[in-house]
C-alpha positions in Angstrom: 24.7 6.5 -5.4 21.2 4.2 -6.2 18.2 5.1 -4.7 16.6 2.9 -2.5 13.6 1.3 -3.1 11.2 -1.1 -0.5 10.1 -4.1 -2.1 7.5 -5.8 -0.1 7.0 -9.5 0.4 4.5 -11.8 -1.2 1.1 -12.1 0.5 0.6 -15.3 2.3 -2.3 -16.4 3.8 -3.2 -15.6 7.7 -6.2 -16.3 9.4 -8.8 -14.2 10.6 -7.8 -13.8 14.6 -8.8 -10.6 17.3 -7.4 -7.7 16.5 -6.2 -6.4 19.9 -7.0 -2.6 19.8 -3.6 -1.9 21.0 -2.1 -3.2 17.9 -4.5 -0.9 15.5 -2.5 1.8 13.5 -5.5 3.5 12.0 -9.0 2.7 11.1 -11.4 4.0 8.9 -15.7 3.3 8.7 -17.5 4.1 5.7 -19.9 2.6 2.8 -17.9 1.7 0.4 -19.1 -1.3 -0.6 -22.4 1.2 -1.2 -24.9 -1.3 0.7 -27.4 0.0 3.9 -24.3 -1.8 5.9 -20.9 -0.3 7.4 -17.5 -1.3 6.1 -14.6 -0.6 8.4 -10.7 -1.0 7.0 -8.3 -1.3 10.1 -4.3 -1.0 9.0 -3.1 -3.1 12.0 -0.1 -4.4 13.7 0.4 -8.6 13.5 2.8 -10.8 14.6 4.0 -12.7 11.9 6.5 -16.2 12.4 9.3 -15.0 10.1 9.4 -11.1 9.5 8.1 -10.1 12.9 6.2 -7.3 13.5 4.4 -6.1 10.4 1.3 -4.3 8.9 -1.9 -6.0 7.5 -4.6 -4.3 6.2 -7.9 -5.7 7.0 -11.5 -5.2 5.5 -14.6 -5.8 7.8 -18.5 -5.9 6.8 -21.1 -5.7 8.9 -23.2 -9.0 9.0 -26.9 -7.5 8.1 -27.9 -10.7 10.3 -25.7 -10.4 13.6 -24.6 -7.1 12.6 -21.3 -7.7 13.5 -18.6 -7.4 11.9 -16.9 -10.2 9.7 -13.8 -9.6 7.8 -14.2 -9.7 4.1 -10.5 -9.4 2.6 -6.7 -8.8 4.1 -3.4 -7.9 2.8 -0.9 -9.3 4.7 2.4 -7.4 5.1 0.7 -4.1 3.4 3.3 -2.0 4.4 6.7 -1.7 6.4 6.6 0.4 9.6 9.1 1.5 12.1 9.7 2.7 15.2 10.9 6.0 15.0 9.1 9.4 14.1 8.9 9.8 10.5 8.8 5.8 9.9 5.2 5.6 10.8 2.5 4.3 8.6 -0.7 5.8 8.1 -4.3 5.6 6.6 -6.9 7.9 5.1 -9.8 8.5 2.8 -9.4 10.5 0.0 -11.4 13.2 -1.4 -12.7 11.1 -4.1 -13.4 8.0 -1.4 -10.6 5.8 -1.9 -8.4 4.4 0.9 -4.5 5.2 0.7 -2.5 3.7 2.9 1.1 5.8 3.5 4.1 4.6 4.5 7.6 6.0 4.7 11.4 6.3 5.8 11.6 10.1 6.5 14.4 9.5 9.8 16.9 6.8 9.0 19.8 6.9 6.7 20.8 8.7 3.5 17.9 7.2 1.8 14.2 8.6 2.1 11.4 6.9 0.5 7.7 7.4 0.5 4.9 5.1 -0.7 1.0 5.0 -1.0 -1.3 2.1 -1.7 -4.4 3.0 -2.5 -7.5 0.9 -2.1 -10.8 1.2 -3.8 -14.1 -0.6 -4.2 -15.0 -1.6 -7.9 -16.9 -4.5 -9.5 -18.3 -5.7 -6.0 -14.7 -5.7 -4.5 -12.4 -4.0 -2.7 -9.0 -3.6 -5.2 -5.9 -2.3 -5.2 -6.5 0.6 -7.3 -2.7 2.4 -7.5 0.7 2.4 -6.2 2.8 5.1 -5.9 6.8 5.0 -4.9 9.4 7.7 -4.8 12.6 8.1 -3.1 15.7 10.4 -3.0 19.1 10.6 -1.3 20.0 12.7 1.1 24.1 13.3 0.4 23.5 12.8 -3.7 20.8 14.9 -5.0 20.9 13.5 -8.3 20.0 10.3 -7.4 16.1 9.7 -6.7 13.1 9.3 -8.6 10.0 7.1 -8.2 6.9 5.6 -10.2 3.3 5.7 -10.0 0.8 3.1 -11.5 -2.7 2.9 -11.9 -4.4 0.1 -12.3 -7.9 1.0 -13.1 -7.0 2.5 -16.2 -3.2 0.9 -17.3 -1.2 4.1 -16.8 1.9 4.7 -15.1 4.8 6.9 -14.9 8.3 7.4 -14.0 10.0 10.5 -12.9 14.1 11.5 -11.9 15.2 13.3 -9.4 14.5 16.8 -10.8 10.4 15.5 -11.5 10.4 14.9 -15.2 8.1 12.3 -16.0 7.9 9.5 -18.7 4.5 7.6 -19.0 3.7 4.5 -19.7 1.0 1.8 -20.3 1.1 -1.8 -18.2 -1.6 -4.6 -18.4 -1.7 -5.2 -14.0 -5.3 -4.8 -13.4 -6.9 -3.8 -10.3 -6.8 -7.1 -8.5 -8.8 -8.0 -5.3 -6.9 -7.2 -2.0 -6.2 -11.3 -1.6 -4.1 -11.2 -4.6 -2.2 -8.1 -4.6 1.4 -8.6 -5.7 3.6 -5.9 -4.5 6.9 -7.7 -6.2 5.4 -7.6 -9.7 4.0 -4.2 -9.6 7.7 -3.2 -8.9 8.6 -5.1 -11.4 6.9 -3.5 -14.0 8.5 0.1 -13.0 11.8 -1.4 -12.8 11.3 -2.4 -17.2 11.2 1.7 -17.5 14.3 2.7 -14.7 16.7 -0.2 -14.7 19.8 2.0 -14.2 17.9 3.2 -10.9 16.4 0.4 -9.9 18.7 -2.9 -9.6 
């Protein structure tokens, strides 16, 4: 059986609106922008008129005049999340100072997968720095594999169910959050493993 890949929908414009506390999935506070003021990154569940509940990643920066937090960047529908344990998304800060949004399906059906989207502050903006995805079939151990893309270096690799890797290069840059296009990134992976991703 061919492996399952979660393809995120194209991002669309979303108006800034107050975030209800109970909708917050995860929040990180730091100084990634290397200023004297605080940055805050929030993973939050929002209602989409077409999709229903989805997750947005919102970046806030402390306003030096008011000391309130202004929204400065957002990715709409950044990751999938289910309602069962084993399908919940989360967000962490790595030892290198990057931000990872981690999502997964470890509970539903035979097609299981993990996805990690890495965010880093570069050249005056928060950017998507990397994408990782792996998947496997609980009933067919030969069906599985994944792809990893580094948008800062232009390097990538694919791997099969035995974790044998094949490196490649790509031309997708580290985009600012509002320009992130998950479909384009996954299409790049498909170029190198079409028999597993069609």
